[in-house]
C-alpha positions as CSV (number, residue, x, y, z in Angstrom):
1,M,0.0,0.0,0.0
2,K,1.0,3.6,-0.6
3,N,2.1,6.0,2.1
4,I,-0.2,9.0,2.2
5,L,0.0,12.1,4.5
6,I,-3.2,13.9,5.3
7,I,-2.6,17.5,6.2
8,L,-5.4,19.2,8.1
9,T,-6.2,22.9,7.7
10,G,-9.7,23.1,9.2
11,G,-13.0,23.8,7.6
12,T,-16.5,22.2,7.9
13,I,-15.1,18.7,7.5
14,G,-13.6,19.1,11.1
15,M,-16.4,21.0,12.7
16,K,-19.4,20.1,14.9
17,S,-22.5,21.8,16.2
18,S,-22.1,23.5,19.6
19,G,-25.6,24.5,20.5
20,S,-26.2,28.2,20.5
21,L,-22.7,28.9,19.0
22,G,-23.6,27.1,15.8
23,V,-21.2,25.0,13.8
24,V,-17.6,25.6,15.1
25,P,-14.2,24.0,14.8
26,S,-13.6,20.9,16.8
27,D,-10.4,19.3,18.0
28,E,-11.7,15.7,17.6
29,F,-11.3,15.3,13.8
30,S,-7.6,14.3,13.8
31,E,-8.2,11.5,16.2
32,F,-11.2,10.4,14.2
33,L,-9.0,10.1,11.1
34,R,-6.3,8.1,13.0
35,Q,-8.9,5.6,14.1
36,F,-10.9,5.6,10.8
37,P,-11.0,1.8,9.9
38,Q,-11.8,2.2,6.2
39,L,-8.6,4.2,5.7
40,K,-6.5,1.3,6.8
41,N,-7.7,-0.7,3.8
42,V,-6.7,2.0,1.3
43,A,-3.2,3.2,2.3
44,N,-0.8,3.7,5.1
45,V,-2.0,7.0,6.4
46,E,-0.4,9.6,8.7
47,V,-2.2,12.7,9.9
48,Y,-0.5,16.1,10.3
49,E,-2.4,18.8,12.1
50,Y,-1.3,22.0,10.5
51,L,-4.1,24.5,10.9
52,N,-7.7,24.5,12.2
53,L,-9.2,27.5,10.6
54,P,-12.5,28.2,8.8
55,S,-11.5,28.8,5.2
56,P,-12.6,32.4,5.1
57,Q,-9.7,33.0,7.5
58,I,-7.2,31.5,5.1
59,T,-5.1,34.2,3.5
60,P,-3.0,34.1,0.3
61,Q,0.1,34.1,2.4
62,L,-1.2,31.0,4.4
63,M,-1.9,29.4,1.0
64,L,1.7,29.9,0.0
65,D,3.0,28.7,3.3
66,L,0.9,25.5,2.9
67,A,2.4,24.9,-0.5
68,K,5.9,25.2,0.9
69,L,4.9,22.7,3.6
70,I,3.5,20.2,1.0
71,D,6.7,20.4,-1.0
72,I,8.8,19.5,2.1
73,K,6.5,16.8,3.5
74,I,5.7,15.0,0.3
75,I,9.3,13.9,-0.1
76,D,8.7,11.2,2.5
77,Y,5.3,10.1,1.1
78,D,3.7,8.8,-2.1
79,G,1.1,11.5,-2.1
80,V,-0.6,14.2,0.1
81,V,-4.2,14.9,0.9
82,I,-5.2,18.2,2.3
83,T,-8.5,18.8,4.1
84,H,-9.8,22.4,3.7
85,G,-12.9,24.5,4.2
86,T,-15.0,24.7,1.1
87,D,-15.4,28.5,0.9
88,T,-11.8,29.2,-0.3
89,L,-10.7,25.6,-1.3
90,E,-10.6,26.4,-5.0
91,E,-8.3,29.4,-4.3
92,T,-5.9,27.5,-2.1
93,A,-5.8,24.5,-4.4
94,F,-5.1,26.8,-7.4
95,L,-2.3,28.8,-5.7
96,C,-0.7,25.5,-4.7
97,D,-1.1,24.2,-8.3
98,L,0.9,27.3,-9.5
99,V,3.8,27.1,-7.1
100,L,4.3,23.5,-6.1
101,T,7.4,21.8,-7.5
102,T,6.4,18.2,-6.7
103,R,5.0,15.9,-9.4
104,K,3.5,13.5,-6.9
105,P,-0.3,13.4,-6.3
106,V,-1.6,16.4,-4.3
107,V,-5.3,16.2,-3.6
108,F,-7.6,18.6,-1.8
109,T,-10.9,17.5,-0.2
110,A,-13.5,18.9,2.1
111,A,-17.1,18.5,3.3
112,M,-20.3,20.5,2.8
113,R,-21.8,19.0,6.0
114,S,-20.3,19.1,9.5
115,G,-19.7,16.1,11.7
116,S,-23.0,16.7,13.5
117,E,-25.3,16.4,10.5
118,L,-27.0,13.4,9.0
119,G,-25.6,12.0,5.8
120,L,-22.2,13.7,6.4
121,D,-20.0,13.7,3.3
122,G,-16.6,14.2,4.9
123,P,-15.6,10.6,5.5
124,R,-16.5,9.5,2.0
125,N,-14.6,12.4,0.5
126,I,-11.5,11.6,2.5
127,I,-11.6,8.0,1.4
128,G,-11.9,9.1,-2.2
129,A,-9.1,11.6,-1.9
130,V,-6.7,9.1,-0.4
131,R,-7.6,6.6,-3.1
132,V,-6.9,9.2,-5.8
133,A,-3.6,10.2,-4.1
134,S,-2.6,6.5,-4.0
135,Q,-3.0,6.0,-7.8
136,P,0.1,6.3,-10.0
137,E,-2.1,7.8,-12.7
138,S,-2.7,10.8,-10.4
139,S,1.0,11.9,-10.7
140,D,1.9,14.9,-12.8
141,K,-1.7,16.0,-13.1
142,G,-1.3,19.1,-11.0
143,V,-3.3,19.7,-7.8
144,L,-6.6,17.8,-7.8
145,V,-9.8,18.3,-5.9
146,V,-11.9,15.3,-5.0
147,M,-15.5,15.9,-3.9
148,N,-18.6,13.8,-4.2
149,D,-16.8,11.0,-6.0
150,E,-15.5,13.4,-8.7
151,I,-12.0,14.4,-9.6
152,H,-11.4,18.0,-10.7
153,T,-8.4,20.2,-11.6
154,A,-7.6,23.1,-9.3
155,R,-7.7,25.5,-12.3
156,D,-11.3,24.7,-13.4
157,V,-13.1,23.7,-10.2
158,T,-15.5,26.0,-8.4
159,K,-18.0,25.9,-5.6
160,S,-21.4,26.3,-7.2
161,D,-23.8,26.0,-4.3
162,T,-23.8,27.1,-0.7
163,G,-24.9,23.9,0.8
164,K,-25.3,20.9,-1.6
165,V,-22.8,18.0,-1.4
166,D,-22.4,18.2,-5.2
167,S,-21.5,21.8,-5.1
168,F,-18.0,21.5,-6.6
169,I,-18.1,21.4,-10.4
170,S,-15.9,22.4,-13.4
171,P,-18.2,24.5,-15.5
172,G,-17.8,23.9,-19.2
173,F,-15.2,21.1,-18.7
174,G,-16.5,18.6,-16.3
175,P,-14.5,16.4,-14.0
176,L,-11.3,14.6,-15.0
177,G,-12.6,11.4,-13.6
178,N,-14.6,9.6,-11.0
179,V,-13.9,7.6,-7.8
180,D,-15.9,4.4,-8.4
181,P,-16.4,1.7,-5.8
182,D,-13.8,-0.6,-7.3
183,I,-11.3,1.7,-9.2
184,V,-10.4,5.3,-9.8
185,V,-11.3,6.2,-13.4
186,Y,-9.8,9.1,-15.4
187,H,-11.9,10.1,-18.4
188,H,-9.6,12.7,-19.9
189,A,-6.6,14.9,-19.3
190,T,-6.3,18.6,-19.0
191,L,-4.4,20.2,-22.0
192,Y,-3.1,23.2,-20.2
193,R,-1.3,23.6,-16.9
194,E,0.9,26.5,-15.7
195,R,3.6,26.7,-13.0
196,V,4.8,29.9,-11.4
197,W,7.5,28.8,-9.0
198,T,8.1,31.5,-6.5
199,E,9.1,31.8,-2.9
200,E,6.9,34.8,-2.2
201,I,3.8,36.5,-3.3
202,D,2.7,40.2,-3.6
203,T,-0.8,40.7,-2.3
204,S,-1.3,44.2,-3.8
205,V,-3.8,42.9,-6.3
206,D,-7.5,43.8,-6.1
207,L,-10.6,42.1,-7.7
208,I,-13.6,44.2,-8.7
209,K,-16.9,42.8,-10.0
210,A,-18.7,44.7,-12.6
211,V,-22.4,45.6,-12.2
212,A,-24.8,47.6,-14.3
213,G,-24.4,51.3,-14.1
214,M,-21.1,51.2,-12.2
215,D,-18.5,54.0,-12.3
216,G,-14.8,54.1,-11.5
217,R,-15.0,54.7,-7.8
218,H,-13.9,51.1,-6.9
219,I,-11.0,51.4,-9.3
220,E,-10.0,54.7,-7.8
221,A,-10.1,53.2,-4.3
222,S,-7.7,50.5,-5.5
223,L,-5.3,53.0,-6.9
224,A,-5.4,55.0,-3.6
225,A,-4.7,51.8,-1.7
226,G,-1.6,51.1,-3.8
227,A,-2.7,48.2,-5.9
228,K,-0.1,47.1,-8.5
229,A,-2.7,45.1,-10.5
230,I,-6.5,45.2,-10.7
231,V,-8.6,42.3,-11.9
232,I,-12.1,43.3,-13.2
233,E,-14.8,40.7,-13.6
234,A,-16.5,42.3,-16.5
235,M,-19.8,41.4,-18.2
236,G,-20.1,38.7,-20.9
237,R,-17.1,38.6,-23.3
238,G,-15.3,41.3,-21.2
239,N,-17.4,44.4,-21.5
240,L,-17.8,47.3,-19.0
241,P,-20.0,50.4,-18.5
242,P,-18.4,53.5,-20.1
243,A,-18.3,55.3,-16.8
244,T,-15.5,53.0,-15.6
245,L,-13.2,54.0,-18.5
246,P,-11.6,57.2,-17.0
247,A,-10.5,55.3,-13.9
248,I,-9.2,52.4,-16.0
249,Q,-7.2,54.9,-18.2
250,K,-5.8,56.5,-15.1
251,A,-4.7,53.1,-13.8
252,L,-3.0,52.2,-17.1
253,D,-1.3,55.6,-17.2
254,Q,0.1,54.9,-13.8
255,G,1.5,51.6,-14.9
256,I,-1.0,49.5,-13.1
257,L,-2.0,46.2,-14.6
258,V,-5.6,46.0,-15.5
259,V,-6.8,42.4,-16.3
260,I,-10.3,41.7,-17.6
261,T,-12.0,38.4,-16.7
262,S,-15.7,37.6,-17.0
263,R,-18.4,37.3,-14.3
264,A,-20.0,34.6,-16.5
265,H,-19.2,31.0,-15.4
266,T,-17.9,29.7,-18.7
267,G,-16.4,31.0,-21.9
268,R,-13.5,33.3,-22.8
269,V,-13.2,37.1,-22.7
270,L,-12.5,38.3,-26.2
271,A,-11.6,41.5,-28.0
272,E,-14.9,41.3,-29.9
273,Y,-17.0,44.4,-29.1
274,G,-15.6,47.7,-30.3
275,Y,-18.1,50.0,-28.7
276,E,-17.2,52.3,-25.8
277,G,-16.4,49.9,-22.9
278,G,-16.5,46.8,-25.1
279,G,-13.8,44.1,-24.9
280,R,-12.0,45.3,-28.0
281,H,-12.0,48.9,-26.8
282,L,-10.5,47.8,-23.4
283,H,-7.9,45.7,-25.2
284,N,-7.0,48.7,-27.4
285,M,-6.7,50.9,-24.2
286,G,-4.1,48.4,-22.9
287,A,-6.1,46.1,-20.6
288,I,-5.2,42.4,-20.7
289,L,-8.0,40.0,-21.6
290,A,-7.6,36.9,-19.4
291,S,-9.2,34.2,-21.6
292,D,-11.4,31.8,-19.5
293,M,-9.7,32.1,-16.1
294,Q,-11.9,33.0,-13.2
295,G,-11.3,36.4,-11.5
296,I,-10.5,34.9,-8.1
297,K,-7.8,32.7,-9.7
298,M,-6.4,35.4,-11.9
299,R,-6.0,37.5,-8.8
300,L,-3.9,34.8,-7.2
301,K,-1.9,34.2,-10.3
302,L,-1.0,37.9,-10.4
303,M,0.1,37.7,-6.8
304,A,2.4,34.8,-7.6
305,L,3.8,36.5,-10.7
306,L,4.4,39.8,-8.9
307,G,6.1,37.9,-6.2
308,K,8.3,36.1,-8.7
309,F,9.3,38.9,-11.0
310,K,8.8,41.9,-8.7
311,D,8.3,44.0,-11.8
312,V,4.9,45.0,-13.3
313,K,6.3,45.3,-16.9
314,K,7.7,41.7,-16.7
315,V,4.4,40.4,-15.4
316,R,2.6,42.1,-18.2
317,K,4.9,40.6,-20.8
318,Y,4.6,37.2,-19.2
319,L,0.8,37.4,-19.2
320,I,0.6,38.4,-22.8
321,Q,2.9,35.6,-23.9
322,S,1.1,32.9,-21.9
323,L,-2.3,34.0,-23.2
324,Q,-1.0,33.8,-26.7
325,L,0.0,30.2,-26.1
326,G,-3.6,29.3,-25.6
327,E,-4.6,29.9,-21.9
């Protein structure tokens, strides 16, 4: 059997109901895993208690620290499973996917239901994640997310529902595979994966969501706060209300990166519409269109790139070249 390390970071998977306090972190989860009989039939498992935080309390710096820990710990194991809260799991998994140097299986999992609820999904998800991490076929696929018997890439997966156990999906792409009762099945492979190996990140990146009738006040606030890059989740193909344009031009004139993603769940932003505020207009102004990457993940990618290159012009050049290669 394979040797698998489970790293605990907290989240609903390790929480229980505490009366009037509601669902809160518990210190019983690690011991439960150590005694979990079904795990003994899957792999030789060790448990490492790293954090016990609700995932809204996980910061980008903590994500980077976790990635560094994984790279060190995985040397002594065949694979690593990380338990994490669902609210920011896709972000932590994606940043780890960017910066990890290992080619061994790294699998994130979580639970939508706490340990006090009927039909809890955590134990099944852990078994599935350990099974995936134990498979040689899981190597060199980047960071994976296993939830509800499905295997997803960190780049594409997102939390689509606030409470359902099948919340985690990869819109437009679907899962890479499934965890069946007898075997782990991969249906296809991802064609694109990117690595940004860096020892540090720069968190001076803001994310702004576009809404009807918005003006430039949020962009102005980012500039005043010292942002080096601003990601805007625009409408549709990457279009914005005209009232945002003066602030965007101001940001570009100051050498700030302005990157356009879409608030739509699937599809690429594109230099298609040439009207005032359209994607082609923004592209011609100097904004970068980010293909199909989600805004929350582009924000983290920029943090990693700024931490690596420490120069906005180099990051801009890198982004343009990587997008031309088909991201």
